[in-house]
C-alpha positions in Angstrom: 38.8 96.2 -39.2 36.1 97.5 -41.2 36.2 101.2 -42.4 34.1 103.6 -40.7 30.9 104.5 -42.6 30.8 108.2 -43.4 27.6 109.8 -42.1 25.6 111.5 -44.4 25.5 115.2 -44.6 23.0 117.5 -43.5 22.9 119.4 -46.7 21.2 116.2 -48.4 18.0 117.2 -46.9 17.7 114.1 -44.4 16.3 114.3 -41.0 18.7 112.6 -38.6 15.9 111.3 -36.3 14.0 109.9 -39.2 17.2 108.1 -40.3 17.8 106.5 -36.9 14.3 105.1 -36.9 14.7 103.5 -40.3 17.9 101.9 -39.2 16.0 100.4 -36.1 13.5 99.1 -38.2 15.8 97.7 -40.7 17.6 95.9 -37.7 14.4 94.5 -36.4 13.2 93.1 -39.9 16.6 91.5 -40.2 16.5 89.9 -36.8 13.2 88.7 -37.5 14.2 87.4 -40.9 17.1 85.8 -39.5 15.1 84.0 -36.6 12.4 82.9 -39.2 15.0 81.3 -41.4 16.6 79.6 -38.3 13.2 78.4 -37.4 12.7 77.1 -40.9 15.8 75.3 -40.9 15.1 73.8 -37.5 11.8 72.7 -38.7 13.4 71.1 -41.9 15.7 69.4 -39.7 13.0 68.1 -37.5 11.3 67.0 -40.2 14.2 65.3 -41.7 15.0 63.5 -38.6 11.4 62.9 -38.2 11.1 61.3 -41.4 14.3 59.4 -41.1 13.1 57.8 -37.7 9.9 56.9 -39.3 11.6 55.1 -41.8 13.9 53.3 -39.2 11.0 52.6 -37.2 9.2 51.3 -40.3 12.2 49.2 -41.3 12.6 48.0 -37.8 8.9 47.2 -37.4 9.3 45.3 -40.8 12.2 43.1 -39.7 10.6 42.7 -36.5 7.5 41.6 -38.0 9.3 39.3 -40.6 11.3 37.8 -37.4 8.1 37.4 -35.7 6.4 35.7 -38.6 9.6 33.2 -38.8 9.4 32.6 -35.0 5.7 31.7 -35.3 6.5 29.4 -38.2 9.3 27.8 -36.1 6.7 27.4 -33.2 4.2 26.1 -35.6 6.9 23.6 -36.9 7.8 22.5 -33.4 4.3 22.0 -32.4 3.8 20.0 -35.4 6.8 17.8 -34.7 5.8 17.5 -31.1 2.4 16.4 -32.3 4.2 13.8 -34.8 6.4 12.8 -32.0 3.4 12.4 -29.5 1.8 10.2 -32.2 5.1 8.1 -32.5 5.3 7.8 -28.9 1.6 6.7 -28.7 2.4 4.3 -31.4 5.4 2.8 -29.4 3.1 2.6 -26.3 0.9 0.4 -28.4 3.8 -1.6 -29.8 5.4 -2.1 -26.2 1.8 -3.3 -25.1 1.5 -5.7 -28.0 5.0 -6.9 -27.4 4.3 -7.5 -23.7 1.1 -9.3 -24.9 3.4 -11.5 -27.2 5.8 -12.1 -24.6 3.1 -13.3 -22.1 1.8 -15.6 -24.7 5.2 -17.1 -25.6 5.7 -17.6 -21.8 2.5 -19.4 -21.8 3.6 -21.6 -24.8 6.7 -22.2 -22.9 4.9 -23.4 -20.0 2.8 -25.5 -22.3 5.8 -27.0 -24.0 7.3 -27.9 -20.5 4.2 -29.9 -19.9 4.3 -31.4 -23.0 8.0 -32.4 -22.9 7.1 -34.1 -19.2 4.3 -35.9 -21.2 6.8 -37.0 -23.7 9.3 -38.1 -21.1 6.5 -40.1 -19.3 5.8 -41.6 -22.8 9.3 -42.5 -23.4 9.5 -44.2 -19.8 6.5 -46.2 -20.9 8.1 -47.1 -24.2 11.3 -48.1 -22.5 9.3 -50.5 -20.4 7.2 -51.6 -23.3 10.6 -52.5 -25.0 11.9 -54.2 -22.2 9.0 -56.4 -22.0 9.1 -56.9 -25.8 12.8 -58.0 -25.3 11.9 -60.4 -22.7 9.0 -61.7 -25.2 11.9 -61.9 -28.0 13.9 -64.1 -25.7 11.2 -66.3 -25.0 10.4 -66.5 -28.8 14.0 -67.3 -29.3 14.0 -70.3 -27.0 10.6 -71.4 -28.6 12.6 -71.5 -31.9 15.3 -73.6 -30.6 12.8 -75.7 -29.1 11.1 -76.1 -32.4 14.3 -76.9 -34.2 14.7 -79.9 -32.1 11.2 -80.9 -32.9 10.8 -83.7 -35.4 7.7 -82.3 -36.6 9.3 -79.1 -37.8 9.0 -78.8 -41.8 11.6 -79.6 -44.2 11.4 -76.1 -45.5 12.1 -74.5 -42.2 15.0 -77.0 -41.5 16.5 -75.8 -44.7 16.2 -72.0 -43.8 17.8 -72.6 -40.5 20.6 -74.6 -42.2 21.1 -71.8 -44.6 21.1 -69.2 -41.6 23.8 -71.4 -40.1 25.7 -71.5 -43.2 25.7 -67.8 -43.5 26.8 -67.1 -40.0 29.5 -69.7 -40.4 30.6 -67.8 -43.7 30.6 -64.4 -41.9 32.3 -65.6 -39.0 35.1 -67.3 -41.2 35.7 -63.9 -43.0 36.1 -62.2 -39.6 38.6 -64.7 -38.7 40.5 -64.7 -41.7 40.7 -60.8 -41.2 42.0 -61.3 -37.6 44.2 -63.9 -38.6 45.9 -61.5 -41.5 46.6 -59.0 -38.9 48.8 -61.6 -37.2 50.6 -62.8 -40.4 54.0 -61.5 -39.3 53.7 -62.8 -35.7 55.1 -65.6 -33.8 53.8 -66.9 -30.6 56.4 -68.4 -28.0 55.1 -70.5 -25.0 57.0 -72.3 -22.3 59.6 -69.6 -22.1 59.9 -69.2 -18.1 58.9 -65.5 -16.7 61.9 -63.8 -15.1 62.3 -60.6 -13.1 63.7 -57.7 -15.3 63.7 -60.0 -18.3 64.7 -58.5 -21.7 62.3 -60.1 -24.1 64.2 -58.7 -27.1 67.4 -60.3 -26.1 65.8 -63.8 -25.7 64.0 -63.7 -28.9 67.4 -62.6 -30.5 68.9 -65.8 -28.5 66.0 -68.1 -29.8 66.6 -66.8 -33.6 70.2 -67.6 -33.1 69.6 -71.0 -32.1 67.4 -71.4 -35.2 70.6 -70.0 -37.3 68.6 -66.7 -38.3 70.6 -63.5 -37.6 68.2 -61.2 -35.9 68.7 -57.7 -34.9 66.5 -55.2 -32.7 65.6 -53.3 -35.9 63.8 -56.4 -37.2 61.5 -56.5 -34.1 58.1 -54.5 -34.3 57.2 -55.3 -30.7 57.4 -58.1 -28.3 55.5 -58.8 -25.2 54.0 -61.4 -22.8 50.0 -61.5 -23.1 47.5 -62.5 -20.4 45.9 -65.8 -21.2 42.1 -66.2 -21.2 42.5 -68.8 -18.4 45.4 -68.8 -15.7 47.1 -72.1 -15.1 49.3 -72.5 -12.1 53.1 -73.0 -13.0 52.4 -72.0 -16.7 54.4 -68.7 -17.9 52.5 -66.1 -20.0 52.8 -66.8 -23.8 55.2 -64.2 -25.6 54.0 -62.6 -28.9 56.6 -61.4 -31.2 55.8 -59.3 -34.1 58.6 -58.9 -37.1 58.9 -56.5 -39.8 59.3 -59.3 -42.6 57.4 -62.5 -43.1 60.7 -64.2 -44.5 62.5 -63.7 -41.1 59.4 -65.5 -39.4 59.4 -68.2 -42.0 63.1 -68.7 -41.5 62.8 -69.1 -37.5 60.0 -71.6 -37.9 62.0 -73.7 -40.5 65.1 -73.5 -38.2 63.5 -74.5 -35.1 61.8 -77.6 -36.9 65.2 -78.5 -38.3 66.8 -78.4 -34.9 63.8 -80.7 -33.8 62.8 -78.7 -31.0 63.8 -76.0 -28.6 64.4 -76.1 -24.8 65.6 -73.2 -22.1 68.9 -75.1 -22.2 69.5 -74.2 -25.9 69.1 -70.4 -25.2 71.1 -70.6 -22.1 68.5 -70.2 -19.3 69.6 -71.7 -16.1 67.6 -74.3 -14.0 65.8 -77.5 -15.1 65.5 -77.6 -19.0 61.7 -77.0 -20.1 60.4 -77.3 -23.5 59.7 -74.1 -25.6 57.3 -74.1 -28.5 57.4 -71.6 -31.3 54.1 -71.5 -33.5 52.2 -69.2 -35.8 50.4 -66.6 -33.7 46.7 -68.0 -34.2 43.5 -66.3 -33.4 41.5 -67.9 -30.3 38.9 -69.2 -32.8 41.8 -70.8 -35.1 43.4 -72.4 -32.0 40.0 -74.1 -31.3 39.5 -75.1 -35.2 43.2 -76.6 -35.2 42.4 -78.7 -32.0 39.2 -79.7 -33.7 41.1 -80.8 -36.9 43.6 -82.8 -34.8 41.0 -84.6 -32.7 39.1 -85.3 -36.1 42.2 -86.7 -37.8 42.8 -89.0 -34.7 39.1 -90.3 -34.7 38.6 -90.5 -38.6 42.2 -91.7 -39.6 43.3 -88.4 -41.4 47.0 -88.4 -41.9 48.1 -85.0 -42.2 47.3 -81.7 -40.2 49.5 -78.7 -40.5 49.6 -74.8 -40.5 51.3 -72.7 -43.0 51.2 -68.8 -43.1 48.6 -68.8 -40.2 46.3 -71.1 -42.5 45.1 -74.5 -41.3 45.4 -77.5 -44.0 44.3 -81.1 -43.8 45.1 -84.0 -46.1 43.3 -87.4 -45.7 46.2 -89.3 -47.3 49.0 -89.3 -49.9 46.5 -89.7 -52.8 44.1 -87.0 -51.7 44.3 -83.2 -52.2 45.3 -80.8 -49.3 42.5 -78.6 -48.1 42.3 -75.2 -46.3 40.1 -75.4 -43.2 38.2 -72.3 -42.6 35.3 -73.6 -40.3 33.6 -76.8 -38.8 31.9 -77.5 -42.4 35.3 -77.6 -44.1 36.5 -80.6 -41.7 33.5 -82.6 -42.9 34.5 -81.9 -46.6 37.7 -83.6 -46.1 36.1 -87.2 -46.1 33.7 -86.4 -49.0 
């Protein structure tokens, strides 16, 4: 609590009324100063607030301007990209149009190619017909050549050339025959052996070898089978072809049968009327015909010896002449030269 203020005494010479008036004036002045100060503070605050708001608006406006500028740049970039994309699309449309044009051109070329292929097929047909005609002409020419060969007016040169050709053909044929015959070097051909139901050919050839005093076991046999003849003859059984592993076994069987001077069904215990069985080298068809010609030539021309050894045909005119290996028809003539 504030201490009470001591009022001034009247003896000091001051009027009380005057004193009260002065105090009222001082209170008013103090109130005015206080209000003025409060107003000044308010104005300062408002000014500061306004300055701050201006600064904020200025900053915000700057940021917005910067963002707007960036947005405008982005919009411009997108616009440029759209323009570039539009240009690319236009270029693509142009390329597609060109591609369609090329496809149409290729289709047209394909149709033209099909037409050309049909024309070629037609040409090939014409060529085939022409070749057939040429073949017929060739046959006719061959017939004429044969006719010329028989003509006495053919020149000696042409006759010599024809003989050379015949010689070459004979040599080639002989080489082929030799190769075919070498493939049969281990074979034996058995003819005259009757055919039986459920026959065991391996057992039959083992019995045949036993008769020739040769021990033959199934392991020595490569294969054995009957073969179809080129011409069927009633009552004649199919021949048997036997292939052995070793040539010495084949040679021993042939030598043993020759030593026995023949073989029949009775010798190998086959029931029924005895029938002659023949065991020979397995010759090719051509060599069989050649061997037949050799025997006929020997009979007509007085050749003393004709035989087969190791699938080769030999002839010998007499005891004083040399043996000759016969490979073709020309060799037969050489025996008497």
